[in-house]
Steps between C-alpha positions, in 0.01 A plus 500: 500500500512619141371164371153540660229550241276809516177427689173609332248645746172686544404744772143523623379859518154576642244641258396862538130583486334839494126527554316826447163647416586493131635145477776254572870480405712191568876475441671160492880498517717205399874486562725238340876481500827318552716469812873479424778421747864600473788458743426824683141605415149396406347662192125526459368599161129533439230640278172638628175482305172667592150430379245768584129433455262795508123481543391858544217720373725656239720207405511121480819330395828333581849651479823298497831656594848345514780682677871480406716224645654597834796353689615520860837388636499379862844444657526167683600690815141635506344152470405323823354184344365338184259212565286275284162461671154370417579144398370348179160675477603862535879535469637841588836659573507721809770767509581678826734797515706670767380840379144623470575674169666199332197427279381859446347551159387140450120479473350282772808513724473572871774675697781247531296211356410373155302190400555360150251248359669235285385214279516144630744407226742771625527368859839338431638829365363682805655247739839528327483879510400505870782259585757700304392827660491357853868398471592857399282694746682601821379342824222702666646469849837633389343779296275632779564867572629613836243582765365853485413737779148488637272797463414686821158422647207704375444810710158667468499869416415745777144616480 
């Protein structure tokens, strides 16, 4: 799997808006990065940029901030699937994990899920990466944990 090229991606992060009596502040966050695959892990490296626009009684202006590059290693044992979705118009790579904390620290990630927006020209790279990862990821049925004990039924407290 070492011959798979890194996949450039973007992550959509919702804008933050604050309205008040004195004005309005809007923060736009953009996340861009590369997804790397090795024989036993996925590596996500990204940079986060924020643009904050202020329209308040005391201040009008725009601030730009760029954060340092960050990297996260995700063992392939934690990965449930890597899929290319969205077709030609809106290609994306959907990552699902076997752990809720697998993508912790990545802006825009949900527990156990991450959606990467890719360029149309990178669909072939994404398909090769998804295929390479799917051959290395253990089968979900075989990796399912043993059944756990059920919780006792809810008993109301004595009044």
